[in-house]
Backbone as CSV, one residue per row, in Angstrom:
resi,resn,N_x,N_y,N_z,CA_x,CA_y,CA_z,C_x,C_y,C_z
1,LEU,-20.360,-14.617,1.240,-20.792,-13.234,1.240,-21.599,-12.768,0.134
2,ARG,-21.271,-13.497,-0.890,-22.236,-13.249,-2.154,-23.776,-13.580,-1.747
3,ASP,-23.926,-14.336,-1.115,-25.425,-14.919,-0.904,-25.819,-14.456,0.326
4,SER,-25.040,-13.436,1.080,-25.710,-12.760,2.242,-26.592,-11.703,1.791
5,ASN,-27.040,-10.799,2.946,-27.884,-9.645,2.433,-26.924,-8.479,2.568
6,LEU,-25.613,-8.580,2.758,-24.818,-7.514,2.546,-24.889,-7.228,1.163
7,ARG,-24.823,-5.603,0.804,-25.417,-5.033,-0.562,-23.861,-4.927,-1.129
8,GLY,-22.853,-4.447,-0.494,-21.498,-4.114,-1.114,-21.687,-3.053,-2.169
9,TYR,-21.232,-2.908,-3.145,-20.777,-1.767,-4.283,-21.396,-2.433,-5.596
10,ASP,-22.338,-1.658,-6.306,-22.759,-2.016,-7.677,-21.731,-1.165,-8.580
11,ILE,-21.211,-1.735,-9.327,-20.224,-1.149,-10.335,-20.737,-1.390,-11.789
12,PRO,-20.973,-0.237,-12.379,-21.592,-0.160,-13.524,-20.690,-1.153,-14.781
13,GLY,-21.433,-2.019,-15.457,-20.546,-2.823,-16.575,-20.320,-3.911,-15.836
14,ALA,-20.274,-4.191,-14.243,-19.832,-5.320,-13.536,-21.103,-6.316,-13.510
15,ASP,-20.665,-7.503,-13.938,-21.588,-8.686,-13.698,-22.211,-8.917,-12.126
16,GLU,-21.268,-8.801,-11.156,-21.582,-8.938,-9.805,-21.140,-7.711,-9.146
17,ARG,-21.666,-7.671,-8.087,-21.561,-6.386,-7.046,-20.134,-6.651,-6.291
18,LEU,-19.578,-5.784,-5.863,-18.172,-5.926,-5.489,-18.478,-5.893,-3.910
19,ILE,-18.236,-7.080,-3.309,-18.390,-7.337,-1.843,-17.165,-7.475,-1.336
20,ALA,-16.494,-8.476,-1.896,-14.967,-8.931,-1.434,-14.027,-8.949,-2.190
21,THR,-12.696,-8.795,-1.941,-11.647,-9.473,-2.557,-10.677,-10.238,-1.503
22,LEU,-10.282,-11.335,-2.044,-9.667,-12.232,-1.493,-8.291,-12.624,-1.939
23,PHE,-7.111,-12.586,-1.149,-5.873,-12.973,-1.743,-5.079,-13.455,-0.663
24,ALA,-4.885,-14.866,-0.654,-4.100,-15.678,0.298,-4.806,-15.453,1.755
25,ASP,-4.305,-14.714,2.705,-5.061,-14.652,3.853,-5.674,-13.376,4.176
26,ASP,-5.623,-12.641,3.145,-6.061,-11.058,3.139,-7.392,-11.090,2.612
27,THR,-8.425,-10.450,3.285,-9.803,-10.302,2.823,-10.135,-8.578,2.817
28,THR,-10.565,-8.229,1.611,-10.949,-6.776,1.852,-12.341,-6.893,1.430
29,THR,-13.395,-6.249,2.294,-14.760,-6.284,2.068,-15.281,-4.741,1.841
30,PHE,-16.189,-4.847,0.958,-16.782,-3.348,0.843,-18.228,-3.461,1.115
31,LEU,-18.677,-2.339,2.018,-20.114,-2.460,2.587,-20.686,-1.142,2.383
32,LYS,-21.804,-1.148,1.783,-22.636,0.106,1.794,-22.930,0.493,3.345
33,LYS,-23.311,1.936,3.209,-23.559,2.450,4.654,-24.644,1.775,5.185
34,ASP,-25.814,1.102,4.659,-26.821,0.399,5.266,-26.381,-1.140,5.611
35,ASP,-25.236,-1.600,5.166,-24.850,-3.047,5.617,-24.331,-3.097,6.802
36,LYS,-24.810,-4.096,7.761,-24.312,-4.219,8.920,-23.029,-4.657,9.322
37,PHE,-22.191,-3.976,9.880,-20.862,-4.496,10.210,-21.077,-5.900,11.236
38,THR,-21.940,-6.095,12.191,-22.253,-7.120,12.819,-22.718,-8.324,11.783
39,ASP,-23.278,-8.193,10.696,-23.715,-9.135,9.718,-22.196,-9.763,9.111
40,LEU,-21.484,-8.811,8.685,-20.136,-9.307,8.069,-19.327,-10.087,9.131
41,MET,-19.171,-9.503,10.463,-18.608,-10.332,11.399,-19.118,-11.800,11.669
42,ALA,-20.565,-11.899,11.624,-21.256,-13.332,11.801,-20.800,-14.103,10.646
43,ILE,-20.923,-13.537,9.331,-20.407,-14.460,8.358,-19.137,-14.954,8.204
44,LEU,-18.104,-13.808,8.779,-16.839,-14.241,8.915,-16.630,-15.508,9.981
45,ASP,-17.270,-15.322,10.948,-17.246,-16.481,12.029,-17.804,-17.690,11.523
46,ILE,-18.773,-17.826,10.718,-19.288,-18.907,10.082,-18.307,-19.633,9.137
47,TRP,-17.577,-18.904,8.596,-16.845,-19.134,7.302,-15.642,-19.702,8.127
48,CYS,-15.104,-19.023,9.217,-13.857,-19.651,10.309,-14.056,-20.866,10.575
49,THR,-15.350,-21.292,11.101,-15.639,-22.259,11.888,-15.656,-23.369,10.886
50,ALA,-16.234,-23.540,9.540,-16.247,-24.149,8.548,-14.962,-24.482,7.995
51,SER,-14.107,-23.574,7.747,-12.653,-23.890,7.095,-11.929,-24.155,8.062
52,GLY,-12.084,-23.922,9.189,-11.009,-23.896,10.499,-9.809,-22.924,10.377
53,ALA,-9.993,-22.021,9.557,-9.306,-20.605,9.574,-9.499,-19.941,10.798
54,ARG,-8.601,-18.969,11.013,-8.894,-18.236,12.333,-8.778,-16.559,11.567
55,PHE,-9.834,-15.876,11.776,-10.032,-14.613,11.263,-9.468,-13.629,12.363
56,ASN,-8.413,-12.770,12.062,-7.743,-11.882,13.254,-8.556,-10.583,13.103
57,LYS,-9.533,-10.519,14.028,-10.387,-9.363,14.016,-9.828,-8.176,14.520
58,ASP,-8.596,-8.270,15.277,-7.785,-7.202,15.807,-7.155,-6.639,14.701
59,LYS,-6.818,-7.148,13.571,-6.219,-6.555,12.304,-7.266,-5.708,11.730
60,THR,-8.311,-5.877,11.812,-9.644,-5.163,11.048,-9.286,-3.613,10.927
61,GLU,-9.447,-3.045,10.082,-9.227,-1.519,9.789,-10.231,-1.326,8.614
62,ILE,-10.737,-0.037,8.965,-11.933,0.633,7.952,-11.253,1.592,7.378
63,ILE,-11.694,1.848,6.043,-11.394,3.116,5.305,-12.818,3.481,4.844
64,PRO,-13.315,4.802,5.546,-14.767,5.139,4.917,-14.716,5.574,3.563
65,VAL,-15.632,5.721,2.811,-15.782,5.960,1.618,-17.007,6.938,1.375
66,GLY,-16.748,7.957,0.659,-17.938,8.684,0.590,-17.443,10.172,0.684
67,ARG,-18.504,11.059,0.684,-18.336,12.398,0.906,-17.720,12.589,2.404
68,CYS,-16.799,13.757,2.187,-16.200,14.220,3.458,-17.147,14.307,4.778
69,GLU,-18.213,14.701,4.718,-19.160,14.881,5.678,-19.547,13.612,6.279
70,TYR,-19.611,12.588,5.365,-20.424,11.305,5.725,-18.919,10.521,6.558
71,ARG,-17.731,10.572,5.742,-16.625,9.949,6.508,-16.215,10.482,7.999
72,GLN,-16.359,11.977,7.973,-16.322,12.564,9.302,-17.273,11.844,10.484
73,ARG,-18.415,11.958,9.987,-19.665,11.406,10.773,-19.307,9.929,11.190
74,LEU,-18.982,8.908,10.213,-18.693,7.893,10.653,-17.507,7.847,11.565
75,ILE,-16.483,8.421,11.538,-15.312,8.531,12.391,-15.908,8.742,13.943
76,GLU,-16.543,10.030,13.774,-17.024,10.357,15.002,-18.115,9.639,15.793
77,THR,-18.790,8.872,15.103,-20.002,8.218,15.803,-19.761,6.802,15.641
78,ARG,-18.990,6.351,14.899,-18.464,4.931,14.762,-19.951,4.120,14.293
79,THR,-20.793,4.723,13.782,-21.830,4.192,12.998,-22.059,4.444,11.628
80,PRO,-22.117,3.571,10.721,-22.312,3.886,9.185,-23.463,4.552,8.790
81,CYS,-24.657,4.413,9.649,-25.754,5.242,9.450,-26.643,5.467,10.570
82,PRO,-27.355,6.585,10.664,-28.107,6.853,11.887,-28.822,5.680,12.376
83,GLY,-28.924,5.184,13.540,-29.461,4.138,14.151,-28.838,2.897,13.889
84,GLY,-27.776,2.663,13.160,-27.170,1.503,12.684,-26.106,1.104,13.809
85,ASP,-25.814,-0.181,13.518,-24.621,-0.806,14.567,-23.571,0.013,14.728
86,LYS,-22.797,0.189,15.897,-21.858,0.541,16.284,-20.495,-0.316,15.967
87,ILE,-19.655,0.422,15.266,-18.147,-0.335,15.168,-17.545,-0.632,16.453
88,PRO,-17.000,-1.597,16.660,-16.484,-2.029,18.009,-15.134,-0.764,18.105
89,ASP,-14.900,-0.576,19.306,-13.833,0.793,19.605,-12.516,0.192,19.146
90,HIS,-12.121,-1.062,19.138,-10.872,-1.668,19.139,-10.488,-1.544,17.565
91,ILE,-11.550,-1.524,16.645,-11.304,-1.457,15.142,-11.102,-0.061,14.919
92,ARG,-9.662,0.060,13.974,-9.265,1.481,13.749,-10.106,1.940,12.472
93,ILE,-10.388,3.131,12.463,-11.105,3.652,11.395,-10.388,4.866,10.893
94,ALA,-9.809,4.755,9.635,-8.763,5.749,9.167,-9.399,7.108,9.019
95,GLN,-8.886,7.990,9.562,-8.905,9.459,9.464,-8.556,9.828,8.068
96,ASP,-8.809,11.024,7.459,-8.520,11.617,6.417,-7.003,11.791,6.613
97,GLY,-6.127,11.149,5.451,-4.590,11.559,5.917,-4.073,10.368,6.242
98,GLU,-4.693,9.440,6.857,-4.084,8.165,7.208,-4.058,7.121,6.280
99,ALA,-3.241,6.431,5.911,-3.062,5.397,4.991,-3.291,4.026,5.702
100,ILE,-3.994,3.127,5.126,-4.056,1.699,5.577,-3.417,0.789,4.302
101,ARG,-2.387,-0.194,4.725,-1.707,-0.769,3.716,-2.642,-2.065,3.464
102,ILE,-2.840,-2.194,2.175,-3.800,-3.476,1.801,-2.941,-4.140,0.627
103,LEU,-2.385,-5.155,0.868,-1.755,-6.227,-0.130,-0.434,-5.268,-0.566
104,GLY,0.272,-4.620,0.315,1.593,-4.111,-0.161,1.189,-2.370,-0.611
105,ALA,0.019,-1.993,-0.969,-0.187,-0.606,-1.479,-0.922,-0.052,-0.060
106,TRP,-0.906,1.552,-0.308,-1.370,2.216,0.848,-2.483,2.896,0.014
107,HIS,-3.691,2.743,1.013,-4.990,3.361,0.567,-5.633,4.225,1.817
108,GLY,-6.335,5.100,1.155,-7.163,5.980,2.175,-7.454,7.289,1.621
109,ASN,-7.864,8.307,2.165,-8.586,9.612,1.887,-7.739,10.469,1.927
110,ASP,-7.439,11.246,1.118,-6.387,12.562,1.235,-4.985,12.240,1.698
111,ILE,-4.302,10.899,1.309,-3.212,10.495,1.892,-2.140,11.218,1.043
112,ASN,-0.951,11.275,1.750,0.097,11.748,1.220,0.990,10.817,0.037
113,GLU,0.730,10.877,-1.032,1.250,9.909,-1.952,2.837,9.816,-1.737
114,GLY,3.422,11.028,-1.558,4.765,11.008,-1.260,5.323,10.182,-0.022
115,GLY,4.297,10.450,1.050,4.554,9.873,2.439,4.586,8.524,2.486
116,VAL,3.880,7.810,1.519,4.122,6.252,1.672,5.327,5.711,1.332
117,TRP,6.134,6.482,0.562,7.474,6.202,0.111,8.600,6.438,1.050
118,THR,8.347,7.163,2.083,9.383,7.771,2.941,10.049,6.289,3.629
119,PRO,9.097,5.292,4.142,9.868,4.106,4.861,10.811,3.338,3.715
120,ILE,10.275,3.159,2.596,11.117,2.715,1.521,12.316,3.234,1.553
121,LEU,12.442,4.923,1.389,13.485,5.502,0.804,14.529,5.313,1.837
122,GLU,13.924,5.347,3.283,14.835,4.893,4.330,15.499,3.736,4.578
123,LYS,14.608,2.730,4.041,15.277,1.461,3.952,16.257,1.150,3.021
124,ILE,16.232,1.872,1.661,17.052,1.867,0.542,18.359,2.582,1.135
125,ASP,18.415,3.636,1.985,19.603,4.348,2.383,20.186,3.604,3.317
126,ALA,19.482,2.820,4.110,20.276,1.772,5.163,20.949,0.744,4.536
127,THR,20.222,0.393,3.364,20.880,-0.782,2.783,22.230,-0.412,2.027
128,LEU,22.173,0.697,1.210,23.112,1.222,0.457,24.453,1.449,1.513
129,ALA,24.007,2.117,2.577,25.195,2.404,3.666,25.770,1.045,3.880
130,ARG,25.117,-0.025,4.409,25.755,-1.225,4.577,26.589,-1.730,3.527
131,TRP,26.011,-1.848,2.215,26.682,-2.425,1.035,28.106,-1.313,0.612
132,GLU,27.898,-0.114,1.048,29.166,0.909,1.073,30.190,0.275,1.778
133,ASN,29.999,-0.271,3.063,30.989,-0.602,3.669,31.666,-1.786,3.404
134,THR,31.071,-2.607,2.380,31.848,-3.546,1.534,32.720,-3.232,0.558
135,HIS,33.008,-1.864,0.135,33.873,-1.445,-0.861,33.466,-2.166,-2.412
136,PRO,32.299,-1.998,-2.669,32.057,-2.845,-4.045,32.543,-2.095,-4.952
137,THR,32.967,-3.073,-6.224,33.338,-2.609,-7.338,32.263,-1.887,-8.254
138,MET,32.570,-1.371,-9.561,31.697,-0.652,-10.160,30.682,-1.284,-10.653
139,GLU,30.977,-2.728,-11.092,30.216,-3.527,-11.375,29.215,-4.107,-10.368
140,GLY,29.825,-4.237,-9.329,29.085,-4.842,-8.112,28.039,-3.532,-7.629
141,ARG,28.443,-2.423,-7.742,27.535,-1.025,-7.372,26.347,-1.268,-8.305
142,LYS,26.366,-1.688,-9.689,25.325,-1.638,-10.523,24.123,-2.675,-10.112
143,TYR,24.957,-3.940,-9.985,24.054,-4.940,-9.505,23.408,-4.752,-8.262
144,ILE,23.941,-3.984,-7.285,23.394,-3.688,-5.936,22.290,-2.695,-6.210
145,ALA,22.588,-1.671,-7.092,21.376,-0.789,-7.333,20.238,-1.533,-8.106
146,GLN,20.622,-2.310,-9.052,19.339,-2.986,-9.648,18.589,-3.958,-8.965
147,MET,19.335,-4.355,-8.023,18.833,-5.562,-7.305,18.051,-4.933,-6.080
148,HIS,18.752,-3.947,-5.155,18.150,-3.691,-4.065,17.013,-2.357,-4.612
149,ILE,17.668,-1.400,-5.137,16.907,-0.336,-5.341,15.497,-0.534,-6.331
150,GLY,15.659,-1.498,-7.274,15.128,-1.988,-8.460,13.936,-2.628,-7.653
151,GLY,14.444,-3.630,-7.089,13.554,-4.709,-6.370,12.911,-4.122,-5.218
152,THR,13.253,-3.410,-4.601,12.385,-2.617,-3.549,11.180,-1.869,-3.967
153,THR,11.365,-1.113,-5.040,10.453,-0.202,-5.508,9.623,-0.740,-6.512
154,GLN,9.707,-1.792,-7.154,9.126,-1.997,-8.382,7.560,-2.336,-8.085
155,TYR,7.249,-3.215,-7.213,6.097,-3.434,-6.878,5.207,-2.296,-6.410
156,LEU,5.480,-1.488,-5.380,4.754,-0.312,-5.072,4.745,0.619,-6.312
157,ALA,5.922,0.878,-6.996,5.718,1.752,-8.180,4.554,1.287,-8.986
158,LYS,4.418,-0.174,-9.259,3.473,-0.816,-10.178,1.978,-0.395,-9.573
159,VAL,1.697,-0.681,-8.327,0.309,-0.609,-7.777,-0.195,0.806,-7.351
160,GLN,0.914,1.456,-6.847,0.565,2.794,-6.040,1.038,4.044,-7.025
161,GLY,2.067,3.914,-7.961,2.415,5.041,-8.934,3.696,5.584,-8.079
162,MET,4.449,6.176,-8.717,5.573,6.862,-8.059,5.589,8.244,-8.235
163,PRO,5.488,9.363,-7.318,5.426,10.738,-7.647,6.945,10.977,-8.013
164,LYS,6.783,12.097,-9.043,8.065,12.666,-9.569,9.413,12.922,-8.780
165,HIS,9.015,13.618,-7.761,9.959,13.998,-6.589,10.605,12.756,-5.934
166,VAL,9.652,11.624,-5.915,10.396,10.283,-5.364,11.314,9.796,-6.350
167,GLU,11.031,9.654,-7.522,11.626,9.363,-8.718,13.224,9.954,-8.856
168,ASP,13.043,11.364,-8.482,14.137,12.082,-8.602,15.141,11.755,-7.409
169,LYS,14.570,11.518,-6.283,15.344,11.408,-5.027,16.213,9.931,-5.149
170,LEU,15.302,8.842,-5.952,15.833,7.733,-6.096,17.087,7.872,-7.219
171,ASP,16.819,8.406,-8.278,17.935,8.851,-9.232,19.139,9.266,-8.634
172,LYS,19.059,10.347,-7.663,20.162,10.956,-6.972,20.818,9.853,-6.127
173,ARG,20.063,9.011,-5.518,20.840,7.969,-4.659,21.528,7.089,-5.603
174,ILE,20.824,6.800,-6.473,21.662,5.641,-7.357,22.715,6.318,-7.759
175,ARG,22.874,7.672,-8.467,24.130,8.076,-8.952,25.066,8.314,-7.668
176,THR,24.739,8.629,-6.547,25.639,8.824,-5.461,26.380,7.676,-4.945
177,PHE,25.420,6.561,-5.252,25.845,5.344,-4.647,26.863,4.621,-5.808
178,VAL,26.428,4.812,-7.193,27.297,4.161,-8.238,28.590,4.944,-8.346
179,TRP,28.785,6.244,-8.024,29.968,6.901,-8.342,30.660,7.011,-7.005
180,ALA,30.179,6.595,-5.947,30.750,6.641,-4.754,30.886,7.638,-4.139
181,ASP,30.051,8.673,-4.121,30.143,10.117,-3.471,31.188,10.905,-4.296
182,LYS,31.406,10.666,-5.488,32.352,11.622,-6.323,31.333,12.878,-6.655
183,LYS,32.024,14.126,-6.607,31.345,15.507,-6.683,30.802,15.405,-8.234
184,GLN,31.525,14.959,-9.072,31.046,14.746,-10.469,30.958,13.556,-10.929
185,ALA,30.089,12.904,-11.661,30.161,11.641,-12.498,31.011,11.920,-13.722
186,PRO,32.001,10.902,-13.523,32.814,10.824,-14.894,32.282,10.435,-16.048
187,VAL,30.951,9.950,-16.104,30.505,9.308,-17.421,28.878,10.138,-17.423
188,ASN,28.481,10.785,-18.286,27.207,11.195,-18.497,26.245,10.290,-18.223
189,LYS,24.802,10.706,-17.748,23.826,9.738,-17.346,23.291,8.699,-18.435
190,ASP,23.175,9.296,-19.666,22.682,8.662,-20.842,23.664,7.430,-21.263
191,THR,25.090,7.973,-21.167,26.010,6.784,-21.463,26.005,5.765,-20.549
192,LEU,25.760,6.141,-19.210,25.791,5.338,-18.095,24.439,4.386,-18.143
193,HIS,23.295,4.770,-18.643,22.032,3.968,-18.889,21.865,3.106,-19.982
194,ALA,22.820,3.566,-20.984,22.822,2.637,-22.300,23.270,1.348,-21.968
195,PRO,23.086,0.275,-23.049,23.497,-1.158,-22.775,25.116,-1.053,-22.819
196,ILE,25.537,-1.948,-22.409,27.221,-1.945,-22.109,27.636,-1.823,-23.522
197,SER,26.975,-2.548,-24.337,27.761,-2.526,-25.914,27.514,-1.046,-26.561
198,ARG,26.846,-0.133,-26.170,26.834,1.158,-26.473,27.264,2.203,-25.440
199,GLY,27.678,1.625,-24.299,27.994,2.708,-23.198,29.317,2.566,-22.746
């Protein structure tokens, strides 16, 4: 890719242009509007032949980058620039407001930052409901909250950030689970969060 005629993005202060990021079997490429999508596909075909790997073209998705008018024109015409190659119809081009998952984080234009958390909150609710059926002890509830809620949210919170309203919802779910639906917590929040030696 770096030796190709694809231009990618020039980033001020970076030694090389941004053309691709690779992680395990995920590849993210960055094309300027004048770069040809067919050139990218040809390069990937050569790479797959040489490496013996198989590129799943059906999973290819595009996030348009640029001004709103450009993004809308790209979605409507499926061409990055007038007279350019048309992007095949089977490839999804994300509309504004639609998120695409890249390495566990959600990216797109004008996406609802809280909306990307909805499936995670639903998964947490389902898991806590299953655990509730086992009637865990207070110590067990603590470990379940740390292991499941902490483990489920940590990566996305780091790479995506967590909106305050999602943080508040998680805090409420933890309190409700730890205190087994008691109307009022018998211990205040600061004491509960303190180390055992102080709490």
